[in-house]
C-alpha positions as CSV (number, residue, x, y, z in Angstrom):
1,M,-99.9,13.7,11.1
2,K,-99.5,16.9,9.1
3,K,-99.2,18.9,12.3
4,K,-96.5,16.6,13.5
5,K,-94.5,17.1,10.3
6,I,-94.8,20.8,10.6
7,A,-93.7,20.5,14.2
8,Y,-90.7,18.4,13.1
9,L,-89.7,20.7,10.4
10,G,-90.0,23.6,12.8
11,Q,-87.7,21.9,15.2
12,G,-85.2,21.2,12.5
13,L,-85.4,24.8,11.3
14,F,-84.8,26.1,14.9
15,I,-81.9,23.8,15.5
16,V,-80.2,24.9,12.2
17,L,-80.8,28.6,12.9
18,S,-79.5,28.0,16.5
19,V,-76.2,26.6,15.5
20,F,-75.6,29.3,12.9
21,L,-76.4,32.0,15.4
22,M,-74.3,30.5,18.1
23,G,-71.4,30.2,15.8
24,Y,-71.6,33.9,15.0
25,L,-72.0,34.8,18.7
26,L,-68.9,32.8,19.7
27,D,-67.0,34.7,17.1
28,Y,-68.5,37.9,18.4
29,A,-67.4,37.1,22.0
30,Q,-63.9,36.6,20.7
31,L,-63.7,39.7,18.5
32,S,-66.1,42.2,20.3
33,S,-67.0,43.7,16.9
34,V,-70.2,43.1,14.9
35,S,-68.6,44.1,11.6
36,Y,-65.4,42.4,12.1
37,S,-67.2,39.2,13.3
38,A,-69.5,39.3,10.2
39,Q,-66.5,39.8,7.9
40,M,-64.5,36.8,9.4
41,V,-67.7,34.6,9.4
42,F,-69.3,35.4,6.1
43,K,-66.4,36.5,4.0
44,D,-62.8,35.7,5.0
45,N,-63.3,32.4,6.7
46,L,-66.8,31.0,5.7
47,P,-65.6,27.3,5.4
48,V,-64.0,27.3,8.8
49,Y,-67.2,29.0,10.3
50,L,-69.2,26.2,8.7
51,I,-67.1,23.6,10.5
52,T,-67.9,25.4,13.8
53,V,-71.5,25.1,12.8
54,I,-71.3,21.5,12.1
55,V,-69.6,20.9,15.5
56,L,-72.3,22.9,17.2
57,L,-75.0,20.9,15.4
58,I,-73.4,17.6,16.5
59,V,-73.3,18.8,20.1
60,Y,-76.9,20.0,19.9
61,L,-77.9,16.6,18.6
62,G,-75.8,14.8,21.2
63,L,-77.6,16.8,23.9
64,Y,-81.0,15.9,22.3
65,G,-80.1,12.3,22.2
66,L,-78.9,12.4,25.8
67,T,-82.1,14.0,27.2
68,N,-84.6,13.0,24.6
69,R,-86.4,16.3,25.4
70,F,-86.1,19.1,22.8
71,F,-86.6,22.1,25.1
72,I,-84.2,20.7,27.8
73,S,-81.5,20.1,25.2
74,T,-82.1,23.5,23.8
75,T,-81.8,25.3,27.2
76,I,-78.6,23.3,28.0
77,F,-77.1,24.2,24.5
78,Y,-77.8,27.9,25.0
79,V,-76.8,28.1,28.6
80,F,-73.6,26.2,28.1
81,F,-72.3,27.9,25.0
82,G,-73.6,31.3,26.4
83,I,-71.5,30.9,29.5
84,Y,-68.6,29.6,27.3
85,G,-68.8,32.7,25.2
86,I,-68.9,35.1,28.1
87,A,-65.9,33.4,29.8
88,D,-64.0,33.6,26.4
89,H,-64.9,37.3,26.0
90,L,-63.7,38.1,29.6
91,K,-60.5,36.1,29.1
92,V,-59.7,37.9,25.8
93,Q,-60.5,41.2,27.5
94,Y,-58.2,40.7,30.5
95,R,-55.5,38.5,29.1
96,S,-55.7,38.7,25.3
97,E,-56.1,35.0,24.8
98,P,-59.1,32.6,24.3
99,I,-60.4,29.8,26.6
100,L,-58.1,26.8,26.2
101,P,-58.4,23.2,27.5
102,S,-55.8,23.9,30.2
103,D,-58.4,26.3,31.7
104,L,-60.8,23.5,32.5
105,M,-58.8,22.8,35.7
106,F,-60.1,26.1,37.1
107,L,-63.6,24.5,37.3
108,G,-62.4,23.2,40.6
109,N,-62.0,26.7,41.7
110,I,-65.2,28.0,40.5
111,K,-66.0,30.0,43.7
112,E,-62.7,31.7,43.6
113,L,-63.0,32.5,39.9
114,L,-66.5,34.0,40.4
115,S,-65.0,36.3,43.1
116,M,-63.0,38.0,40.4
117,V,-66.1,38.6,38.0
118,K,-68.4,41.6,38.5
119,L,-71.4,40.8,40.7
120,S,-73.8,42.4,38.3
121,L,-72.7,40.2,35.6
122,I,-73.1,37.1,37.7
123,I,-76.6,38.2,38.7
124,W,-77.6,38.8,35.0
125,V,-76.4,35.4,34.0
126,I,-78.2,33.7,36.9
127,A,-81.4,35.6,36.1
128,I,-81.3,34.6,32.4
129,I,-80.6,30.9,33.3
130,L,-83.6,31.0,35.6
131,V,-85.8,32.5,33.0
132,L,-84.7,30.0,30.4
133,A,-85.2,27.1,32.8
134,A,-88.7,28.3,33.7
135,L,-89.6,28.8,30.0
136,C,-88.1,25.4,29.2
137,F,-90.3,23.8,31.9
138,V,-93.5,25.5,30.7
139,L,-92.8,24.6,27.0
140,E,-91.8,21.0,27.6
141,K,-94.9,20.5,29.7
142,Q,-97.2,22.0,27.1
143,Y,-95.6,20.9,23.7
144,G,-92.9,18.5,24.5
145,K,-95.1,15.3,23.8
146,N,-95.8,16.6,20.2
147,L,-92.0,16.8,19.3
148,I,-89.4,14.2,18.2
149,R,-88.6,11.5,20.7
150,F,-85.9,9.1,19.8
151,R,-85.7,5.4,20.3
152,P,-82.8,4.0,22.5
153,I,-80.6,3.0,19.7
154,P,-80.6,6.4,17.8
155,R,-80.1,8.1,21.2
156,V,-77.0,6.1,21.8
157,L,-75.8,6.8,18.4
158,L,-76.2,10.5,18.7
159,V,-74.2,10.6,21.9
160,L,-71.5,8.4,20.5
161,L,-71.3,10.6,17.3
162,T,-70.8,13.6,19.5
163,I,-68.1,12.0,21.7
164,L,-66.2,10.6,18.7
165,S,-66.5,13.8,16.7
166,L,-65.1,16.0,19.5
167,G,-62.5,13.3,20.4
168,S,-61.2,13.3,16.8
169,F,-59.9,16.8,17.3
170,Y,-57.3,15.4,19.6
171,T,-55.4,14.4,16.5
172,S,-56.2,17.4,14.4
173,N,-52.7,18.8,14.4
174,R,-51.2,15.4,13.3
175,E,-50.6,15.3,9.5
176,G,-52.5,12.5,7.7
177,T,-55.6,12.5,9.9
178,F,-59.0,13.2,8.5
179,N,-59.6,16.2,10.7
180,H,-56.2,17.8,9.8
181,F,-57.1,17.2,6.0
182,V,-60.6,18.8,6.5
183,L,-59.3,21.8,8.5
184,N,-56.5,22.5,6.0
185,K,-59.0,22.3,3.0
186,A,-61.4,24.7,4.8
187,G,-58.5,27.2,5.3
188,Y,-58.0,26.8,9.0
189,S,-55.1,29.1,9.9
190,D,-52.9,27.8,12.7
191,F,-51.0,30.8,13.9
192,A,-48.2,28.9,15.8
193,A,-46.8,32.2,17.2
194,N,-50.1,33.7,18.6
195,I,-53.0,31.7,19.9
196,N,-55.3,34.7,20.1
197,W,-54.7,35.3,16.3
198,S,-55.9,31.6,15.8
199,A,-59.0,32.3,17.7
200,N,-59.7,35.5,15.9
201,S,-59.3,33.8,12.6
202,N,-60.9,30.5,13.2
203,G,-63.3,31.1,16.1
204,P,-62.6,30.3,19.8
205,L,-64.4,26.8,19.6
206,L,-62.2,25.4,17.0
207,T,-59.1,26.8,18.6
208,F,-60.1,25.2,21.8
209,L,-60.7,21.8,20.2
210,T,-57.5,21.8,18.1
211,N,-55.5,22.5,21.3
212,M,-56.7,19.5,23.3
213,H,-53.4,17.6,22.4
214,I,-50.3,19.2,24.1
215,D,-47.0,19.2,22.4
216,V,-44.5,20.6,25.0
217,M,-41.9,21.6,22.6
218,D,-40.8,21.1,19.0
219,K,-37.8,18.9,18.9
220,P,-34.6,20.6,17.7
221,A,-33.1,19.0,14.6
222,D,-29.7,18.3,16.3
223,Y,-31.0,16.9,19.6
224,N,-29.3,13.8,20.7
225,K,-27.2,12.4,23.5
226,V,-23.9,13.5,22.0
227,T,-25.2,17.1,21.5
228,M,-26.3,17.2,25.1
229,Q,-23.0,15.9,26.4
230,R,-21.2,18.6,24.3
231,I,-23.5,21.4,25.8
232,V,-22.9,20.1,29.4
233,T,-19.1,20.2,28.8
234,K,-19.3,23.7,27.2
235,Y,-21.2,25.2,30.1
236,R,-19.2,23.4,32.8
237,N,-16.2,25.2,31.3
238,E,-18.2,28.4,31.4
239,A,-19.1,27.8,35.0
240,N,-15.3,27.3,35.9
241,K,-14.6,30.7,34.4
242,I,-17.5,32.4,36.2
243,N,-16.6,30.7,39.5
244,Q,-13.0,32.2,39.5
245,N,-14.6,35.6,40.5
246,R,-17.3,34.1,42.8
247,P,-16.1,33.5,46.4
248,N,-19.2,31.7,47.8
249,N,-19.5,28.0,47.1
250,N,-22.1,27.0,49.8
251,L,-25.7,28.3,49.1
252,Q,-26.9,26.6,52.3
253,K,-25.3,29.6,54.3
254,Q,-27.6,32.1,52.6
255,T,-31.3,32.8,52.4
256,L,-32.9,33.6,49.0
257,I,-36.4,35.0,48.9
258,F,-38.5,35.3,45.8
259,V,-41.3,37.7,46.1
260,L,-43.9,37.7,43.3
261,S,-45.9,40.9,43.9
262,E,-49.3,40.4,42.3
263,S,-49.8,42.7,39.3
264,F,-47.3,45.2,40.6
265,S,-46.4,47.6,37.7
266,D,-46.1,51.4,37.7
267,P,-49.2,52.9,36.2
268,S,-47.4,56.1,35.4
269,R,-45.2,54.2,32.9
270,V,-48.4,53.1,30.9
271,P,-48.8,55.2,27.8
272,N,-51.8,57.6,27.9
273,I,-52.2,57.3,31.7
274,K,-51.3,60.2,34.1
275,M,-51.4,59.9,37.9
276,N,-52.1,62.8,40.2
277,Q,-49.2,61.9,42.4
278,E,-46.3,59.3,42.9
279,V,-47.7,55.9,43.5
280,M,-44.5,54.0,44.6
281,P,-41.9,56.5,46.0
282,N,-40.3,53.8,48.3
283,I,-39.8,51.1,45.8
284,K,-38.4,53.7,43.3
285,Q,-35.9,54.7,45.8
286,V,-35.0,51.1,46.5
287,K,-34.6,50.5,42.7
288,Q,-32.4,53.6,42.3
289,N,-30.0,52.3,45.0
290,N,-30.0,48.5,44.3
291,T,-29.9,46.1,41.5
292,S,-33.1,46.8,39.6
293,G,-34.8,47.3,36.2
294,L,-37.8,46.2,34.2
295,M,-39.0,42.6,33.7
296,M,-40.7,41.6,30.5
297,S,-43.7,39.6,31.3
298,S,-45.3,36.8,29.2
299,G,-48.7,37.8,30.6
300,Y,-51.1,40.7,30.5
301,G,-53.9,40.7,33.0
302,G,-53.0,37.3,34.1
303,G,-50.7,34.3,33.8
304,T,-49.1,34.6,37.2
305,A,-48.3,30.9,37.5
306,N,-46.5,31.0,34.1
307,I,-44.3,33.8,35.3
308,E,-43.6,32.0,38.6
309,Y,-42.7,28.8,36.6
310,M,-40.0,30.8,34.6
311,T,-38.7,32.4,37.9
312,L,-38.4,29.0,39.7
313,T,-37.0,26.9,36.8
314,G,-35.1,29.4,34.7
315,L,-36.9,28.0,31.6
316,A,-38.5,30.2,29.0
317,Y,-42.3,30.1,28.5
318,N,-42.0,31.5,24.9
319,Q,-39.9,28.4,23.9
320,F,-42.7,26.0,24.6
321,S,-45.4,25.1,22.2
322,K,-48.4,27.5,22.0
323,S,-50.7,24.7,23.0
324,L,-48.8,24.5,26.3
325,S,-50.5,27.5,28.1
326,S,-49.9,26.5,31.7
327,P,-46.6,24.6,32.5
328,F,-47.7,24.1,36.1
329,T,-50.9,22.2,35.2
330,Q,-49.8,20.7,31.9
331,L,-46.2,19.9,32.4
332,V,-44.9,20.0,36.0
333,I,-47.5,17.7,37.6
334,K,-46.4,15.0,35.1
335,Q,-42.6,15.4,35.8
336,K,-40.5,13.6,38.4
337,Q,-38.6,16.2,40.5
338,P,-38.2,18.8,37.8
339,L,-35.1,21.0,38.0
340,N,-35.7,24.2,39.9
341,I,-33.9,26.7,42.3
342,A,-35.3,24.9,45.4
343,N,-33.1,21.9,44.5
344,S,-30.1,24.0,45.7
345,F,-31.4,24.3,49.2
346,K,-31.9,21.9,52.1
347,T,-34.7,24.0,53.6
348,T,-37.5,25.4,51.3
349,A,-40.9,27.0,51.8
350,A,-43.6,28.6,49.9
351,I,-46.3,31.0,51.0
352,H,-49.3,32.1,49.0
353,P,-52.2,33.9,50.9
354,Y,-54.9,32.3,48.7
355,Y,-56.2,28.9,47.7
356,G,-53.4,26.3,47.4
357,N,-55.1,24.4,44.6
358,F,-55.3,27.4,42.3
359,Y,-53.0,26.5,39.3
360,D,-52.5,23.2,41.3
361,R,-49.8,24.8,43.3
362,S,-50.0,22.2,46.1
363,T,-49.0,19.4,43.6
364,V,-46.5,21.6,41.8
365,Y,-44.6,22.6,45.0
366,Q,-44.4,19.0,46.0
367,K,-42.9,18.2,42.6
368,F,-40.4,20.9,43.2
369,V,-39.7,19.4,46.5
370,I,-40.6,22.6,48.4
371,Q,-41.1,21.3,51.9
372,T,-43.9,23.5,53.3
373,F,-46.6,25.4,51.6
374,R,-48.7,27.8,53.6
375,N,-52.0,29.0,52.0
376,I,-55.6,29.7,53.2
377,N,-56.4,26.0,52.7
378,T,-53.7,24.8,55.1
379,S,-54.2,24.7,59.0
380,G,-52.5,23.6,62.1
381,N,-48.8,23.8,61.9
382,L,-48.9,24.6,58.2
383,G,-51.5,27.3,58.6
384,L,-51.1,31.0,58.0
385,H,-50.3,33.2,60.9
386,Y,-51.3,36.4,59.4
387,T,-54.5,36.8,57.4
388,A,-55.6,40.5,57.7
389,T,-56.9,42.2,54.5
390,A,-56.0,45.7,53.3
391,D,-58.4,48.4,54.3
392,G,-61.4,46.3,53.5
393,G,-60.0,44.7,50.3
394,Q,-61.1,41.1,49.4
395,Y,-57.7,39.5,49.5
396,I,-55.1,39.0,52.3
397,S,-52.8,42.1,52.5
398,D,-49.2,42.3,51.4
399,D,-48.4,43.4,55.0
400,S,-49.7,40.1,56.2
401,A,-47.8,38.2,53.4
402,Y,-44.5,40.0,54.5
403,K,-45.1,39.2,58.1
404,E,-45.6,35.5,57.1
405,A,-42.3,35.5,55.2
406,L,-40.5,37.1,58.1
407,W,-41.9,34.4,60.4
408,Q,-40.5,31.7,58.0
409,V,-37.2,33.5,57.9
410,N,-36.8,33.6,61.7
411,K,-37.9,29.9,62.0
412,E,-34.6,28.7,60.6
413,K,-31.2,29.4,61.9
414,G,-29.4,28.6,58.7
415,G,-30.0,29.5,54.9
416,Q,-33.2,28.6,53.2
417,F,-35.2,29.3,50.0
418,I,-38.7,31.0,50.4
419,N,-41.1,31.5,47.5
420,L,-43.7,34.1,48.4
421,V,-46.6,34.9,46.0
422,T,-48.8,37.8,47.2
423,M,-52.4,38.4,46.4
424,Q,-53.4,41.9,47.6
425,N,-53.4,43.6,44.1
426,H,-55.3,40.9,42.2
427,M,-58.2,41.8,40.0
428,P,-61.0,42.9,40.2
429,Y,-60.1,46.5,41.0
430,T,-63.5,47.4,42.3
431,T,-62.5,48.1,45.9
432,N,-62.9,51.8,46.7
433,Y,-60.3,52.1,49.5
434,A,-61.2,54.8,52.1
435,G,-59.4,58.0,51.7
436,N,-58.0,57.1,48.3
437,Q,-55.9,60.0,47.3
438,F,-55.1,58.8,43.7
439,K,-56.7,59.8,40.6
440,A,-56.0,58.7,37.1
441,S,-56.5,60.6,33.8
442,G,-55.9,59.9,30.1
443,K,-57.3,57.8,27.4
444,G,-55.1,54.8,28.1
445,A,-57.7,53.1,30.5
446,G,-60.8,53.7,28.4
447,K,-63.7,53.5,30.9
448,N,-61.6,52.1,33.7
449,L,-60.0,55.2,35.3
450,Q,-61.7,54.5,38.6
451,Q,-60.2,51.0,38.5
452,V,-56.7,52.4,37.8
453,A,-57.2,54.7,40.8
454,N,-58.2,51.8,43.1
455,F,-55.3,49.8,41.7
456,A,-52.9,52.7,42.5
457,K,-54.0,52.8,46.1
458,G,-53.3,49.1,46.5
459,L,-49.8,49.6,44.9
460,N,-49.2,52.5,47.3
461,M,-50.0,50.3,50.3
462,T,-47.6,47.7,48.8
463,D,-45.0,50.4,48.5
464,E,-45.2,51.3,52.2
465,T,-45.3,47.8,53.5
466,T,-42.4,46.7,51.2
467,K,-40.1,49.4,52.7
468,N,-41.1,48.1,56.2
469,F,-40.3,44.5,55.1
470,L,-36.8,45.4,53.8
471,D,-36.2,47.4,57.1
472,Q,-37.0,44.3,59.1
473,I,-34.7,42.1,56.8
474,D,-31.8,44.5,57.3
475,K,-32.0,44.0,61.1
476,L,-31.4,40.2,60.8
477,K,-27.9,38.8,61.4
478,K,-27.7,36.4,58.5
479,P,-27.2,36.9,54.8
480,I,-30.5,37.4,52.9
481,T,-31.1,38.3,49.2
482,I,-34.6,39.1,47.9
483,V,-35.7,39.0,44.3
484,W,-38.8,41.2,44.2
485,Y,-40.9,41.5,41.0
486,G,-44.4,42.2,39.6
487,D,-45.7,39.4,37.4
488,H,-47.8,41.3,34.9
489,L,-49.8,44.4,34.3
490,P,-53.4,44.4,35.2
491,G,-55.9,44.0,32.3
492,I,-57.5,47.5,32.8
493,Y,-55.7,49.6,30.1
494,D,-58.4,49.2,27.6
495,G,-57.8,52.5,25.9
496,N,-54.4,51.4,24.5
497,K,-53.8,49.1,21.5
498,M,-51.6,46.3,22.4
499,S,-50.1,46.4,18.8
500,Q,-48.8,49.9,19.5
501,Y,-47.7,49.6,23.1
502,N,-46.6,45.9,23.3
503,V,-43.4,46.4,25.1
504,Q,-44.7,49.0,27.6
505,Q,-47.7,46.9,28.5
506,H,-45.6,43.9,29.2
507,A,-42.9,45.6,31.4
508,T,-43.1,45.4,35.1
509,D,-40.8,46.4,37.9
510,Y,-38.2,44.3,39.7
511,F,-35.3,44.6,42.1
512,V,-32.8,42.4,43.8
513,Y,-32.0,43.4,47.5
514,S,-29.1,42.1,49.7
515,N,-29.5,43.0,53.4
516,R,-26.8,44.7,55.4
517,Y,-25.4,41.5,56.9
518,A,-25.0,40.1,53.5
519,L,-23.2,43.1,52.2
520,K,-20.9,43.3,55.2
521,H,-19.9,39.7,55.1
522,N,-19.3,39.5,51.2
523,Y,-22.6,37.6,50.6
524,G,-24.2,40.2,48.7
525,T,-23.8,43.1,46.1
526,K,-25.3,46.6,46.5
527,K,-26.1,47.3,42.8
528,L,-25.2,45.3,39.7
529,S,-25.3,47.3,36.5
530,N,-24.4,44.9,33.7
531,A,-27.5,43.5,31.8
532,T,-29.9,44.6,34.5
533,E,-31.9,47.3,32.7
534,V,-34.4,44.9,31.1
535,T,-34.6,41.1,32.0
536,D,-37.1,38.3,32.1
537,P,-38.3,36.0,34.9
538,N,-36.0,33.2,33.6
539,G,-33.2,35.6,34.3
540,F,-33.8,36.0,38.0
541,I,-31.9,32.9,39.3
542,P,-28.7,33.9,37.5
543,L,-29.1,37.5,38.6
544,A,-29.7,36.4,42.2
545,L,-26.6,34.2,42.2
546,R,-24.5,37.0,40.8
547,Q,-25.8,39.3,43.5
548,M,-25.0,36.7,46.2
549,K,-21.5,36.1,44.6
550,Q,-22.4,32.5,44.4
551,Q,-20.6,30.0,42.3
552,V,-22.7,28.3,39.6
553,T,-23.4,25.0,38.1
554,P,-23.3,24.4,34.3
555,Y,-27.0,24.9,34.1
556,Y,-26.8,28.2,35.9
557,A,-23.8,29.2,33.8
558,L,-26.0,28.7,30.7
559,L,-28.7,30.9,32.3
560,T,-26.1,33.5,33.2
561,K,-25.1,33.7,29.5
562,V,-28.8,34.0,28.4
563,Q,-29.4,36.7,31.0
564,E,-26.3,38.7,30.2
565,D,-25.8,38.3,26.5
566,V,-29.3,37.8,25.1
567,P,-32.1,40.3,24.9
568,A,-35.0,39.7,27.4
569,M,-37.6,37.4,26.1
570,A,-41.3,36.7,26.5
571,R,-44.1,34.9,24.7
572,N,-45.5,37.5,22.2
573,S,-49.3,38.3,22.2
574,V,-49.1,40.6,19.1
575,G,-48.0,39.9,15.6
576,G,-46.6,36.9,13.9
577,N,-43.4,36.3,15.9
578,E,-43.9,34.0,18.8
579,N,-40.9,35.4,20.7
580,L,-40.8,39.1,22.0
581,Y,-37.2,40.1,22.3
582,V,-36.5,43.4,24.1
583,N,-33.0,44.9,24.4
584,N,-31.6,47.0,27.4
585,K,-32.9,50.2,25.8
586,E,-36.5,48.8,26.1
587,K,-36.7,48.3,22.3
588,Q,-38.2,45.3,20.6
589,V,-35.8,43.5,18.3
590,T,-36.5,40.7,15.8
591,P,-34.7,37.4,15.6
592,N,-33.0,38.7,12.5
593,N,-31.4,41.4,14.7
594,L,-29.7,38.9,16.9
595,T,-25.9,38.2,16.5
596,K,-24.5,34.8,15.6
597,K,-23.3,34.5,19.3
598,Q,-26.8,35.3,20.6
599,K,-28.4,32.8,18.3
600,Q,-26.0,30.1,19.4
601,I,-26.8,30.8,23.1
602,I,-30.5,30.7,22.4
603,H,-30.2,27.4,20.5
604,D,-28.2,25.8,23.4
605,Y,-30.8,27.1,25.8
606,R,-33.7,25.6,23.7
607,L,-31.8,22.3,23.5
608,V,-31.5,22.1,27.3
609,Q,-35.0,23.1,27.8
610,Y,-36.3,20.4,25.4
611,D,-34.0,17.9,27.1
612,L,-35.3,18.7,30.6
613,T,-39.0,18.9,29.7
614,A,-39.9,16.9,26.6
615,G,-36.7,15.0,25.6
616,K,-34.9,12.0,27.0
617,G,-33.3,13.8,30.0
618,Y,-29.7,13.2,28.9
619,S,-28.4,16.2,30.9
620,R,-30.7,16.1,33.8
621,N,-28.5,14.2,36.3
622,V,-25.3,16.2,35.4
623,I,-26.0,19.8,34.3
624,N,-26.9,21.1,37.6
625,K,-24.0,19.6,39.6
């Protein structure tokens, strides 16, 4: 009996030590600093850390109740939270944000996710899991009978306690709830403007749990039917003014192509990075002679689908709640025919040379009423025609993607909308292309200089094939306009502090190109100069319509005013301001720097965005007609 008591006490002590250790390790995974983690855990935010420990303890006991085997539950506990910690660390490293509930949908794409992780890390994780499993088997067989075994009722109660405790966090952001009260008393700091700050301060686990409930947007104080009617009237009048100087009123006669070039951004523009030769000479020439500039991205190292969402809808990611981290998967799939540029065309197509269920694009494009979607999951009449990779790279090349787009252009006699999302230059940047002439130097990449060189070679191949694509488009006898842009920088510039180079590391390249036929027949513009130096993804629709000399609806009149009169905007990943505003001189400005007129336009924009996504939809049936 005495031996059993000692064994039980040993179990209890081990469980307590385990949850305290795991709580610290999760903080370390988020912060990547032993000293900073110790300061946050044991000094600055001890009560919040203790809540994390309690949550971990409840989960541990729930696993114990579920399995009724100490060593099995212990192994599951360490493996699960170990993998969670590694995943959080990698996401912070590449994208400057923690693991969030919206990321769980990627579990359906685990094979594709693993292809983006270093093979050595995967091997190490598998090896550790196998060792733990073997150790668990041996220990359970030898000592398991001498340890605590619960009766059925306590087991059920432990599992229920775990489910109810975790589920209670769904209302943790709602005032008056028990969890909200406890978190506030403990000093939980909800940095509404910056999800990564919340995770740094409170730990990644509590940040994950408190973001289970999604608030799409905060409701503007003056939101009501009368306000929305006034805004529609206001921007219908604005549209009438704009349309006086726009000769084209039938978008069906034109072809508009959006090209999202994965991770495309000039490495020579990154601070503390120097390339041995020019990476993108052709695209720089195109930018010099055509409408072009820089695009402020709301992502770094990832977030492609969020940029794509802004481009297709004209809505601003930074105006959503911070808990809404993926509009495609958290918003669009729940909407009925959400407003987007494809609504303006009778013929629409999407092309993405990767898995169609990534970011749930197959469902999203159906919601957008995009008629066809070609990806590597589709076959037969909807299959990709071109699937070659680039010089042994792991993804389908941009050359193949452009050929697919040309096939779609030639398939239709009249106008159409095409959304092309490429894949060639996606992470990881471990492919050593044969005959790579590029070398990178400088402290901006830390230990990733070879990755920068590999990335540069991929960009250079994109540069060459983009020129060929434009040459082919110029030969076609119908009006075509292309909006071409990079979605974000790759997450390989570890040597630079984001707080110091926030703007530079969120600026990518873009251009708008009208082919010769469009220019000759007054369906296009060679080079716009007003408000083009720095824009945002939500500014591409009005820019394209201006380039095409196309008349606008009240909604696109609003987007035109936002694009022309308001600084480019993005969701901020640094500091306490949720919005990153950047003027045409590439300088960050604060909301206090905005004029009264700019603030009014942004307020109108926010009202419309709320109405279309979270509100009653008062304007939905009239604002885009």
